[in-house]
C-alpha positions, -999 to +999 in steps of 0.1 A: -281-609+442-295-586+430-298-558+454-321-531+434-351-557+424-382-551+437-377-581+463-342-577+475-323-606+499-312-577+516-340-549+522-329-516+516-324-490+549-322-453+526-348-438+507-339-409+483-370-394+474-367-373+444-387-338+429-418-335+457-433-364+445-438-402+461-415-411+431-389-429+454-357-445+446-344-472+471-307-481+484-289-495+507-260-476+533-236-497+524-235-497+490-232-461+488-206-462+516-177-484+496-177-457+466-178-422+491-163-416+520-185-386+523-214-415+525-194-430+553-195-403+574-227-395+565-240-424+576-218-435+600-198-407+613-173-418+637-194-448+649-177-479+639-204-493+604-213-525+625-225-510+658-257-528+669-285-512+648-320-495+669-357-491+652-349-454+646-324-456+623-331-488+601-342-469+576-331-433+565-349-411+541-340-378+523-353-356+500-339-346+470-347-318+458-313-308+434-317-333+411-343-358+393-356-388+393-337-396+357-301-383+372-311-397+410-315-430+395-283-431+368-265-423+401-275-456+422-280-480+389-239-470+382-228-473+421-247-506+419-227-517+394-251-510+360-225-498+337-253-495+308-271-472+326-249-443+313-253-451+280-290-454+277-293-421+292-268-403+263 
């Protein structure tokens, strides 16, 4: 299952807006939370991740002003298991 495909089986619930443009990167909170306790705390806090979701927390959007699209995209691709993404940006 390719979660980063244009039409993934599991729709993304996290959007990163990059460089104050219309460029966005879609992701899944559960994938990011798998790799970092910082994301677990950010997304789920002290509430159990299997809690019932509501309409207002279905998609979270952040504005990323510190990193470029390329840096953010490589990070997301790496987290999703694309080991070649680092080699392609060197």
